[in-house]
Backbone as a ProteinNet text record, in pm:
[ID]
protein_1_A
[PRIMARY]
MRRYALPAASAALTLLLSPLTAGAALASPPGIPTVDEARSELDTITIAEESNAATYDRAKFIHWARVHGECDTRETVLIRDGHNVETDANCRALSGHWISPYDAGEWSDPQDLDIDHMVPLKQAWVSGAWAWTRDKRKAFANSLDDSQLWAVTDNVNQSKADKDPAAWRPPLTTFHCEYARSWIDVKHDWGLSMQPSEKDALLEMLSTC
[TERTIARY]
11774.8	11681.7	11721.5	11696.6	11723.8	11595.6	11604.6	11487.1	11506.7	11400.5	11405.6	11299.9	11331.7	11235.5	11167.7	11053.4	10973.8	11027.8	11027.2	11062.7	10961.4	10994.5	10904.6	10767.2	10664.4	10527.1	10488.8	10393.9	10332.7	10227.7	10239.4	10144.7	10002.8	9987.6	9853.4	9790.1	9867.5	9811.7	9788.5	9866.9	9847.7	9707.7	9651.7	9518.1	9412.6	9447.4	9349.5	9339.6	9428.1	9436.1	9322.4	9278	9175.4	9236.8	9154.5	9211.8	9308.8	9282.5	9369.6	9510	9521	9650	9701.1	9636.1	9669.5	9813.7	9871.9	10009.3	10110.1	10062.7	10152	10190.6	10308	10354.5	10316.7	10285.8	10248.2	10335.8	10408.1	10505.1	10442.1	10496	10456.6	10577.7	10557.5	10667.9	10714.5	10832	10883.6	10821	10835.3	10807.9	10664.8	10573.6	10434.4	10421.8	10367.8	10362.4	10253.1	10262.2	10154.6	10035.4	9923.3	9804.2	9830.2	9890.4	9917.8	10015.2	10117	10212.1	10142.7	10053.6	9982	9891.3	9825	9739	9822	9938.4	10025.6	10074.2	10111.4	10155.4	10042.4	9922.6	9807.5	9781.7	9802.4	9779.8	9875	9987.9	10087.6	10078.3	9996.3	9986.5	9902.3	9951.5	9879.4	9751.2	9641	9512.7	9492	9476	9461.9	9392.7	9331.4	9269.7	9377.7	9347.6	9441.7	9465.2	9582.4	9615.2	9702.7	9705.4	9791.6	9760.2	9636.8	9599.9	9619.9	9596	9604.9	9746.7	9846.5	9986.2	10047.3	9968.4	10021.5	10058.1	10171.7	10217.4	10291	10243.2	10304.1	10452	10490.2	10629.7	10722.8	10668.1	10750.7	10796.4	10742.1	10783.4	10852.7	10982	11055.6	11051.6	11002.4	10999.6	10987.2	11031.1	11095.3	11247.1	11312.1	11455.7	11534.6	11658.9	11748.1	11783.2	11773	11803.2	11940.4	11962.7	12093.6	12102.4	12219.3	12234.7	12134.3	12061	11957.5	11819.4	11811.4	11681.4	11633.6	11514.2	11455.2	11360.1	11294.1	11209.7	11094.4	11029.4	10917	10960.4	11070.5	11114	11158.5	11217.8	11260.6	11141.6	11031.8	10911.7	10848.7	10845.8	10791.1	10870.2	11002.4	11085.6	11062.6	11055.9	11035.2	10901.4	10796.9	10662.5	10613.6	10697.1	10655.3	10724.7	10677.2	10734	10788.1	10913.3	10976.5	10972.1	11012	11010.4	11128	11097.6	11200.5	11215	11339.2	11365.2	11456.7	11457	11551.4	11680	11771.9	11901.4	11891.5	11777.9	11756.5	11673.1	11654.9	11582.6	11431.5	11381.5	11237.2	11175.2	11073.7	11006.6	10932.2	10952	10887.1	10771.8	10789.2	10685.8	10711.2	10615.4	10625.5	10487.3	10472.8	10342.8	10325.2	10220.5	10193.2	10051	10033.4	9900.7	9881.6	9781.9	9755.9	9688.3	9747.6	9687.5	9557.8	9534.7	9414.3	9287.7	9304	9186.8	9207.5	9326.6	9362.1	9367.3	9377.2	9391.9	9527.7	9530.1	9654.5	9694.8	9824.1	9870.3	10004	10021.9	10149.5	10215.5	10139.5	10191.6	10214.3	10337.9	10364	10290	10244.4	10168.7	10031.1	9987.7	9859.4	9873.4	9995.8	10021.5	10067.9	10023.7	10077.1	10156	10250.1	10314.1	10243	10166.6	10086.6	10167.1	10152.8	10201.7	10093.1	10121	10021.9	9958.3	10040.6	9991.7	10018.8	9914.1	9934.4	10013	10078.8	10164.6	10087	9969.1	9890	9845.7	9810.5	9769.9	9885.3	10006.8	10123.6	10141	10124.2	10141.9	10050	9922.3	9826.6	9835.2	9913	9931.2	10064.3	10137.2	10261.5	10379.3	10374.6	10489	10509.9	10410.4	10427.2	10545.2	10580	10689.7	10822.6	10825.1	10947.7	11042.1	11166.4	11263.4	11238.2	11294.9	11284.1	11340.3	11451.4	11513.5	11427.4	11361.2	11276.1	11153.8	11097.8	10983.7	11026.1	11145.9	11195.9	11213.5	11269	11288	11153.2	11052.3	10918.9	10858.3	10871.2	10810.4	10876.9	10997.6	11072.8	11109.9	11040.1	11080.5	11063.2	11174.2	11173.5	11198.3	11217	11250.5	11128.2	11010	10886.5	10780.1	10655.3	10548.7	10477	10549.2	10489.8	10456.8	10528.3	10512	10459.7	10354.2	10289.7	10262.4	10284.7	10248.1	10103.1	10014.7	9870.6	9807.7	9689.5	9613.9	9597.1	9625.9	9631.2	9499.1	9386.5	9261	9213.3	9255.1	9222.8	9300.1	9426.7	9506.1	9447.6	9399.7	9342.8	9213.4	9137.7	9015	9047.2	9160.8	9204.8	9246.7	9324.8	9374	9443.9	9397.7	9463.2	9375.1	9283.6	9187.4	9249.3	9202.2	9243.6	9141.9	9165	9075.7	8932.9	8907.6	8769.8	8690.8	8760.9	8695.5	8717.2	8819.6	8848.6	8917.2	8874.9	8939	8954.8	9051.9	9069.5	8943.1	8909	8789.3	8795.2	8915.6	8930.3	8922.9	8807.1	8785.2	8877.8	8921.6	9010.1	9150.6	9176.4	9304.9	9298.4	9181.9	9167.7	9257.2	9274.1	9359.4	9502.4	9558.4	9695.9	9708.9	9607	9607.3	9614.1	9530.5	9529.4	9662.5	9718.2	9847.4	9957.5	9956	10056.5	10037.8	9914.9	9886.1	9930.6	9893.3	9929.6	10081.5	10149.5	10294.7	10365.1	10321	10383.4	10361.7	10239.8	10213.8	10292.4	10300.6	10374.2	10522.7	10580.9	10725.7	10769.2	10681.4	10716.6	10663.5	10604.1	10559.4	10444.3	10355.5	10241.7	10118.7	10034.2	9912.2	9798.5	9683.1	9564.7	9440.2	9334.7	9207.9	9130.9	9037	8956.6	8883	8824	8750.7	8843.1	8965.6	9066.6	9101.5	9120	9151.7	9036.5	8914	8797.6	8791.2	8820	8818.1	8925.1	9041	9151.5	9120.4	9059.8	9021.3	8916.7	8826.3	8727.1	8793.6	8891.6	8962.5	9045.6	9105.7	9183.1	9093.9	8966.5	8875.3	8848.1	8886.5	8867.4	8984	9087.9	9209.2	9183.3
12200	12098.6	12056.4	11929.7	11878.8	11871.9	11898.8	11896.6	11791.2	11714.3	11607.2	11632.4	11600.9	11612.5	11479	11482.6	11363	11284.5	11149.9	11069.4	11088.2	11034.9	11048.1	10992.3	11053.5	11012.5	10888.8	10814.8	10704.5	10761.6	10733.2	10788.6	10745.3	10618.2	10567.4	10643.1	10670.8	10737.8	10886	10945	11085.5	11109.4	11011.3	11024.6	11032.5	10990.3	10989.1	11122.7	11216.3	11337.8	11432.9	11504.1	11606.7	11728.2	11825.3	11946.4	12015.5	12005.2	12068.9	12011.7	11882.1	11815.1	11777.4	11823.6	11778.1	11806.9	11911.5	11944.2	11879.7	11808.2	11748.1	11607.5	11566.1	11431.2	11337	11214	11113.8	10991.6	10953.4	10845.4	10709.6	10607.5	10469.8	10390.5	10288.7	10198	10124.5	10065.7	9996.5	9859.1	9809.3	9668.3	9628.5	9722.3	9684.3	9622.1	9501.4	9432.9	9487.9	9454.7	9486.1	9396.5	9424.3	9342	9197.9	9178.2	9042.1	8970.6	9041.1	8980.4	8942.9	9030.3	9002.2	8880.4	8868.6	8751.9	8623.2	8628.5	8511.3	8474.5	8575.2	8548.9	8490.9	8545.3	8497.6	8349.8	8305.2	8165	8069.8	8120.3	8034.7	8035.8	8123.3	8134.9	8021.2	7959.9	7850.7	7902.7	7832.7	7867.9	7779.4	7842.3	7767.3	7855.9	7791.5	7866.8	7919.2	8025.4	8082.7	7986.9	8002.1	7914.4	7988.4	7936.9	7988.1	8131.5	8173.3	8309.2	8332.8	8231.8	8247.5	8273.9	8239.5	8257.7	8387.1	8467.7	8592.8	8691.1	8756	8863.3	8964.2	9087.3	9189.8	9209.5	9184.6	9202.2	9104.8	9000.2	8903.9	8958.3	9073.7	9141.8	9272.2	9269.7	9386.8	9500	9615	9734.3	9854	9970.8	10002.1	9987.5	9932	9905.9	10024.9	10035.5	10140.3	10109.2	10209.8	10192.8	10248.6	10375	10437.2	10557.7	10584.3	10696.8	10688.9	10799	10803.6	10766.4	10734.1	10709.8	10566.2	10550.2	10417.2	10396.9	10283.1	10250.5	10348.5	10383.1	10477.4	10609.4	10665.7	10794.1	10783.2	10670.8	10650	10650	10586.2	10583.3	10721.8	10793.9	10930.1	11018.3	11005.2	11082.9	11037.9	10908.4	10854	10898.3	10897.7	10919.8	11064.1	11152.7	11290.5	11386.5	11509	11615.5	11724.6	11767.2	11871.9	11837.8	11717.5	11672.7	11734.2	11795.6	11852.1	11763	11734.7	11647.7	11718.6	11665.3	11716.7	11634.6	11660.5	11593.7	11443.8	11398.8	11256.3	11189.6	11259.5	11207.9	11202.6	11261.1	11264.2	11367.6	11326.7	11419.2	11525.1	11650.7	11762.3	11819	11822.7	11877.2	11828.2	11852.7	11812.3	11812.4	11743.2	11730.8	11586.2	11522.8	11382.9	11368.9	11280.3	11245	11096.1	11062	10921.8	10851.7	10746.1	10679.2	10605.9	10574.9	10499.6	10585	10717.7	10804	10941.7	10966.5	11095.2	11208.2	11173.1	11275.3	11343.5	11475.3	11552.5	11596.9	11583.2	11612	11684.9	11774.7	11843.7	11808.2	11745.3	11701.8	11552	11505.2	11360.7	11279.9	11346.6	11274.7	11230.9	11285.7	11245.7	11121.5	11067.8	10954.8	10833	10716.9	10589.6	10527.2	10442	10359.3	10224.8	10200.8	10078.9	9963.6	9847.2	9723.6	9675.5	9675.4	9632.6	9500.7	9400.2	9277.6	9293.5	9313.1	9337.6	9226	9260	9163	9041.4	9061.9	8945.2	8863.2	8931.1	8859.5	8774	8827.3	8749.1	8629.1	8651.4	8544.5	8426.4	8453.6	8345.2	8286.3	8350.8	8302.2	8230.9	8209.6	8134.3	8189.8	8318	8378.1	8322.1	8251.6	8187.2	8088.4	8038.1	7940.5	8006.3	8138.1	8206.6	8224	8255	8292.1	8436.4	8472.8	8610	8709.2	8675.3	8766.6	8786	8680.9	8695.2	8780.3	8764.1	8848.1	8994.9	9019.8	9156.7	9214.7	9135.5	9181.2	9214.9	9133.6	9156	9285.7	9307.7	9424.5	9555.3	9546.6	9666.3	9670.3	9592.6	9574.9	9702	9747.7	9863.6	9825.9	9698	9652.2	9614.4	9616.9	9584.5	9685.3	9655.6	9751.7	9718.6	9669.2	9632.8	9754.1	9865.3	9979.3	10103.1	10164.8	10281.1	10385.7	10513.6	10623.8	10662.2	10644.5	10663.4	10738	10791.5	10859.3	10766.8	10817.7	10731	10660.4	10734.4	10668.5	10570.3	10591	10493.3	10364.6	10377.6	10260.7	10187.5	10263	10201	10127.6	10176.5	10106.3	9975.7	9973.3	9849.8	9745.3	9788	9698.2	9577.8	9455.3	9335.6	9263.6	9336.9	9275.6	9248.7	9141.8	9114.4	9177.9	9174.1	9243.6	9190.7	9073.5	9025.6	9102.4	9163.4	9235.3	9385.6	9431.5	9575.6	9610.9	9726.2	9780.8	9931.2	9992.5	10137.5	10212.7	10320.7	10396.5	10457.4	10483.3	10537.2	10420.9	10401.6	10283	10278.7	10395.6	10396.4	10346.2	10323	10267.6	10115.6	10055.7	9912.6	9827.6	9868.6	9792.1	9784.8	9900	9901.4	9831.9	9847.2	9780.5	9629.1	9575.1	9430.4	9382.7	9456.4	9417.3	9415.1	9514.5	9519.7	9405.6	9383.8	9276.4	9140.8	9112.6	8985.3	8969.7	9075.9	9068.7	9042.1	9108.2	9086.4	8942.5	8895	8757.3	8657.1	8682	8593.9	8593.4	8711.2	8720.2	8663.1	8669.6	8620	8479.2	8416.4	8278	8258.9	8357.5	8350	8295.3	8227.4	8170.8	8272.7	8237.3	8320.5	8233.2	8289.1	8218.1	8229.4	8136.5	8145.4	8278.9	8328.5	8455.2	8571.9	8563.7	8666.6	8668.2	8550.4	8542.7	8596.1	8561.4	8610.3	8762.5	8820.9	8966.4	9031.7	8970.5	9024.1	9016.2	8907	8896.1	9002.4	9028.8	9132.9	9269.8	9295.4	9423.5	9434.6	9324.7	9327.6	9356	9319.4	9343.8	9491.4	9574.8	9719.3	9786.6	9710.3	9768.4	9813.6
10387.2	10337.4	10197.1	10166.9	10034.2	9953.8	9824	9736.7	9628.9	9605.9	9507.2	9401	9276.8	9167	9145.2	9082.8	9056.8	8938.5	8945.1	8828.4	8716.5	8599.8	8484.6	8516	8465.4	8495.5	8417.6	8474.1	8402.3	8308.2	8179.6	8082.4	8112.3	8155.6	8183.7	8299.3	8404.2	8519.4	8493.2	8405.4	8373.6	8320.3	8252.5	8196.9	8305.6	8429.7	8536	8607.5	8579.6	8657.7	8625.3	8729.9	8712	8646.2	8601.1	8544.1	8640	8769.6	8867.6	8863.1	8833.8	8838.7	8700.7	8596	8461.9	8423.6	8482	8448	8539.6	8641.7	8740.4	8698.3	8741.9	8711.4	8824.5	8790.2	8888.5	8866	8970.1	8956.1	8982.5	8919.5	8945.1	8989.5	9072.7	9105.6	8980.9	8984.2	8865.6	8844.9	8722.5	8696	8672	8651.9	8629.1	8490.4	8481.1	8350.9	8260.4	8133.6	8041.1	8072.4	8010.5	8032.6	7990.6	7873.5	7826.7	7920	7967.3	8061.1	8191	8238.3	8362.6	8347.3	8233.4	8211	8208.2	8146.4	8141.8	8281.2	8359.5	8497	8580.6	8562.5	8638.7	8614.1	8491.7	8457.6	8529.6	8577.2	8642.4	8794.9	8849.9	8996	9052.7	9157.5	9223.9	9287.3	9262.3	9322.4	9444.5	9558.8	9684.4	9787.2	9884.5	9992.9	10087.2	10157.7	10252.4	10369.5	10433.3	10546.4	10646.7	10768.7	10875.8	10918.5	10901.8	10941.5	11091	11171.1	11316.3	11364.8	11283.8	11325.8	11273.1	11202.1	11146.4	11256.2	11237.9	11325.7	11238.3	11234.3	11148.9	11179.7	11305.1	11344.5	11274	11213.1	11140.2	11004.6	10964.3	10841.3	10882.1	10895.3	10945.2	10843	10884.2	10800.8	10894	10858.4	10731.8	10745.9	10643.9	10648.4	10596.7	10640.5	10589.8	10444.5	10358.1	10215.5	10183	10218.6	10197.4	10289.4	10342.4	10432.6	10546.3	10566.5	10670.1	10616.6	10488.1	10424.2	10444.3	10501.6	10510.9	10392.7	10390.7	10275.7	10260.6	10370.4	10362.7	10299.1	10349.5	10297.6	10152.1	10116.3	9977.6	9882.6	9923.2	9839	9831.3	9942.8	9939.2	9843.5	9844.7	9752.6	9608.5	9586.9	9451.9	9393.9	9473.6	9422.6	9435.4	9491.1	9509.9	9415.7	9414.9	9332.4	9424.2	9399.9	9480.4	9629.9	9663.2	9802.7	9878	9990.8	10076.8	10200.5	10239.4	10353.8	10453.1	10575.7	10673.8	10667.7	10759.3	10757.6	10781.1	10835.8	10862	10753.2	10640.4	10523.5	10544.2	10651.1	10670.5	10577.8	10502.6	10412	10492	10454.5	10523.1	10441.4	10310.4	10223	10081.5	9994.4	9854.9	9793.4	9684.3	9618	9575.9	9626.2	9594.8	9542	9447.3	9396.2	9420.5	9498.8	9531.3	9414.2	9359.7	9244.1	9277.5	9404.3	9441.4	9436.6	9458.3	9465.6	9403.1	9343.9	9284	9386.7	9516.1	9619.1	9608.4	9629.2	9622.7	9762.7	9793.8	9928.5	9925.9	10023	10040.1	10172.5	10262.3	10391.8	10387.6	10404.9	10397.5	10503.8	10609.3	10711.4	10661.1	10549	10489.8	10402.1	10393.7	10306.2	10385.2	10341.8	10388.4	10273.8	10307.9	10206.5	10208.9	10105.3	10097.1	10039.6	10101.6	10041.3	9945.9	9816.3	9717.9	9761.6	9787.9	9850.4	9999.9	10081.5	10224	10290.9	10400.8	10466.9	10514.7	10571	10614.5	10494.1	10385.4	10264.3	10212.1	10220.1	10179.8	10272.2	10401.3	10500.4	10470.7	10451.7	10431.4	10291.3	10203.2	10066.2	10046.8	10156.9	10147	10222.6	10261.3	10329.7	10469.3	10522	10652.9	10650.7	10533.7	10521.7	10487.2	10468.5	10429.8	10547.6	10514.7	10616.8	10661.1	10773	10823.7	10721.9	10659.1	10563.5	10439.6	10394.8	10276.1	10308.2	10427.1	10465.3	10475.7	10526	10533.5	10393.1	10302	10164.3	10099.8	10123.7	10067.9	10122.3	10249.9	10313.9	10273.3	10218.1	10181.6	10033.7	9951.2	9811.7	9728.8	9671.8	9583.4	9437.7	9410.1	9275.6	9194	9257.3	9187.1	9229.5	9201.6	9231.4	9361.8	9459.9	9587.8	9674.7	9660.1	9750.2	9676	9732.4	9672.2	9779.4	9746.3	9834.1	9804.2	9903.2	9881.4	9998.6	9976	10080.9	10201.1	10320.7	10438.3	10469.8	10467	10504	10397.1	10272.6	10167.8	10193.1	10228.4	10261.9	10382.9	10480.4	10599.6	10568.5	10470.9	10432.5	10360.4	10290.6	10224.9	10326.7	10427.4	10532.3	10469.2	10502.1	10448.3	10346.8	10285.2	10192.8	10055.3	9990.8	9853.3	9758.2	9625.8	9531.8	9528.7	9583.9	9590.7	9696.2	9790.7	9900.3	9895.8	9822.2	9818.1	9686.8	9630.6	9511.3	9529.8	9465.3	9478.8	9438.9	9509.8	9473.8	9334.8	9282.6	9147.3	9048.4	8987.9	8903.8	8783.1	8733.5	8618.1	8652.7	8780.2	8822.1	8839.7	8823.7	8848.9	8760	8635	8543.7	8596.9	8632	8679.8	8815.3	8898.9	9029.3	9012.1	8923.9	8899.9	8844.6	8750.9	8692.3	8796.8	8884.7	8990.3	9089.8	9134.3	9231.4	9176.7	9052.7	8990	8984.5	8943.4	8926.5	9058.9	9165.1	9296	9342	9331.1	9374	9288.4	9160	9069.8	9104.5	9118.2	9138.8	9273.3	9372.1	9504.9	9531	9430.9	9444.4	9541	9549.3	9640.4	9568.1	9641.8	9585.2	9591.8	9533.9	9547.4	9549.4	9606.6	9615.3	9483.4	9458.1	9335	9321.9	9430.8	9424.7	9393.4	9441.6	9414.5	9265.7	9207.6	9065.1	8981.6	9018.8	8944.6	8947.4	9064.2	9076.7	8990.7	8987.5	8906.3	8756.4	8714.1	8574.2	8537.1	8628.3	8604.6	8592.1	8678.3	8673.1	8545.4	8502.5	8378.1	8257.7	8268.2	8156.7	8136.3	8233.9	8220.2	8147.5	8119.2	8059.3	7913.7
[MASK]
+++++++++++++++++++++++++++++++++++++++++++++++++++++++++++++++++++++++++++++++++++++++++++++++++++++++++++++++++++++++++++++++++++++++++++++++++++++++++++++++++++++++++++++++++++++++++++++++++++++++++++++++++

């Protein structure tokens, strides 16, 4: 089995840890903007109502893609976001230590974790991805260069489903600031639109920063 160490912790998220996890590191995806950067990005995002919901098909977003060797995107995120992750010869995570940023849940079994798309695939579709090429949708669904992918508690991810911040927010309220910054950045970088209610919710979350 191979063992992987955790990347450097996010200082902001470390403050959210309970006494039980205070000594543990918690990883964040790359590229999360500062509050001022997020506000500037938000000002440039097109405000529009959702469209083409009836034509959405999750299969149009190919995932999980091979990243390197036997490792696909899911396993790569589990390794990136976990501590002392052990894998088998096919890069499947067998054990480790993960802290879900959405709810501060701690897990040692990778089956208790989902890889969440910060901006859900259906949300991307109705915000403009319906017009993308197949390759661009695949790149979005497997993006490791921004904060689109997070390892989180599975049932928390399932409660989020395809909702935007006007309809769903992480149960850990102290994470709302980082959640809003990440959501804004993904939509900005991928040229996706947002609804007025979505923008209002994001501004409210940014006010908690």
